[in-house]
N, C-alpha and C positions, 0 to 999 in steps of 0.2 A: 103583107101590109096589114095595118090595124085599122079597122073600121069601127066607128062609134056612132051612137044614135044622135039625133038632133038635140036632145036634152043635154047630153054630155058635152056636145059641142058648145051649146049656149053657156053652160056652166064654166067651161074652160075660158071662153071668150070673156065672160063677165069677171072671172077671177083676174084676167090680165088687165082689164080696163079699170076695175075697182081697187085692186091691191097690187097691181104691177107684178104679179106672179105668173110666170110662164114656164112652159116646158123647156128643158135644157138638155143638151147633149145630142147624141146620135139618135135618140128615141124619136125626135121630131121628124126625122126622115122616114120613120116607119109608119106614120099616120097617113091614111088615104083621105084626101078632102072629099072624095066621092061626089065631085061636081058642085060642091057647096062653096060659092065664092067667098063668103064671110069666113068660113073655117080655113079655106086656102089662104086668105089674107092673114088670118091668125097664125097659121103655121109659118108663113113667111116672116111675120113679125117675131115669132119665137126664134126662128133661125137667125135673123139679124140681131135680136137681143142676145142670143147665145154667142154669136160671133163677137158682139161688143163686150160681153162679159168675159169671154176668153181673152180678148185683146187687153181688157182692163186687168184681168188676173195675171196675164203675161207681163204687162207693164209693172204691175205691183211686184210680181216675182222678180223681175229685173231690178226694180228699185230696192227690194229687200236684199237681193244678192249684192247689189252695189253698196247698199248700206252695210251689209255684213262684211264685204271686202274692206270698206272704209273703216268699219269698227275693228276688223282684224288688224289692219294697218295701224289704226290708232292705238289698239291694244299693244301691238309690237312697239310702237313709239313710246307708249306709256311705260312698257317694261324697260325699254332702253333708258328712258329718262329716270325711272326708278332705280335702275342699276347704277346710272351715273350719279344720282342723288345719294345712293347708298355708298358708292365709292367716295364721293365727296365728303359725306358724313364720317366715313372711316378715316379719310385723310385729315379731316378737321379734328377728329378725336385723337388720332395719332399725333397731330401737330400740337394739340392741347397737352397731351401727355409729355411730348418732347419739351414743350415750353415749360411745363411744371417742373420737369427734371432739371432743365437748364436753369430755371429761376431758382430752384432749390440749391443747385450747385453754385450759382452766382451768389446767393445769400450766404452760403457756407464760406465761399471764397472771401466775401466782404468781411464776415465775422473773423476769419483767419487773419485777414489783413489788419483789421482793427486790433486783434489780439497781438499780432506781431508788432504793430506800431506802438502799442502800449508797452510791450516788453522792450522794444528798442528805446523808447523814451526813458524807461526805468534804467536800462543799461547805460544810456547816455548820461543820465544823472549820476549813476554810480561811477562811470568813467570820469566825469567831471570832478566828482568828489575825490576820487583816487588821485587825479591829476593835481588838484589843489593840495591834497595831503602830501603828495610827493614833492610838490614845489615847496610846501611849508617845511617838510623834512629836509629838503635840500638846503633851504635857507638857514634852517636851524643848524644843520651840519656844517655849512660854510661859516656861520657865525661862531660855532663852537671851534672849528678849525682855525679861524682867524684869531679867536681869543687864545687858543692853545699856542699858535705860532707867536703871537705877541708875548704871551707869558714866557714861552721858551726863549724867545729872542731877548726879552728883558732879563730873564735869569742868566742867559748866556753873556749878555753885555755886563751884567752885574758881576758875574764870575770873572770875566776878562779884566774888568776895571779893578776888582779886588786883587787878582793875581798881579796885574801891572803895578798897582800901588804897593803890593807886598814885595815885589821884586825891587822896585825903586827904593822902598824903605829899607830892605835888606842890604842892597848894594850901598845905600847911603850910610847905614849903620856900620857895615863892614869897613867901608873907606874911612869913615870918621873914627872908628876904633883904631885902625892902622895909623891914622894921622895922630890921634891922641897918644897911642903907644910910642910912636916915634918921638913925640915931644917929651914924654916923661923919661925916655931912655937916653935922651941927649943926642940923638941922631939928627942928621940934616933933614929938615922937614920941607925944604924948598921944593924938591922934586915931588915928594908925596903931596904937598899942599897944592901944587899946580895940577898934579894928576887927580887929586880929590876934587878940585874945583871943576876941571874939565869933565871928569866922570859924572859928577853930580849934575852938571849942565846938560850933558848928553842924555842922561837918564830922564831928567825932567822933560827935555825936548821930546824924546821918544814916547814918554808916558802920555804927554798931552797930544802928540801926533796919533797915538793909538786911540785915545779917547775921542779925538776929533773925527778920525776915520769911522769909528763905530757909530757915532752920532749921525755922521753924514749918511752912512748906509741905512740906518734906521729911518732917517727922514725921507730918503729916496724910496724906500719900501712903502712908507705910508702914502707918499704922493702917488705911487704907482697903483696902489690899491684904490685910492679915491678916483 
């Protein structure tokens, strides 16, 4: 046990009363009050103060531990949130890149469509021009063919008419020559005259029939073309 003199006891008591500073820990149990009620009271107060301090420190320690636990959990939650945020930012960045790529491809596709549309318009104009030119060429060819057919037909009709007239004229001249020869030679001209007359009538009839037939065919062809 530790014994102290009266002056030391008074100083310790005064230090507690004036500045609230007291002995702490197991050392309080080592002091001997030595029958001094004031010092015994002081030691009891120190013990109670020490218990209260220990209790407060324990409570503070528990609070600190709880706060540390909460901070640790909060830190873990923060890390999780930060990881999720980082993942979200990465996804957003990837989505942004994907959008930019798709937008660029879409713009290229639009440009290609515009270019193809313009080329198609040009080709359509060319095709329309070619069609018009083909129709114009067809019309020109049909007109030329029609003119050629008409010219050929006219020439053919003219040739037929000329041949028919030549045949009629030849037959008429031959028959007339025979008739005149018979007259000058003193032969009977009755049979030759009637033959000449009939032949001449038949030739004229056939000639006009041929001409009429040709004109009818020509007229029918013209009506068909109209």
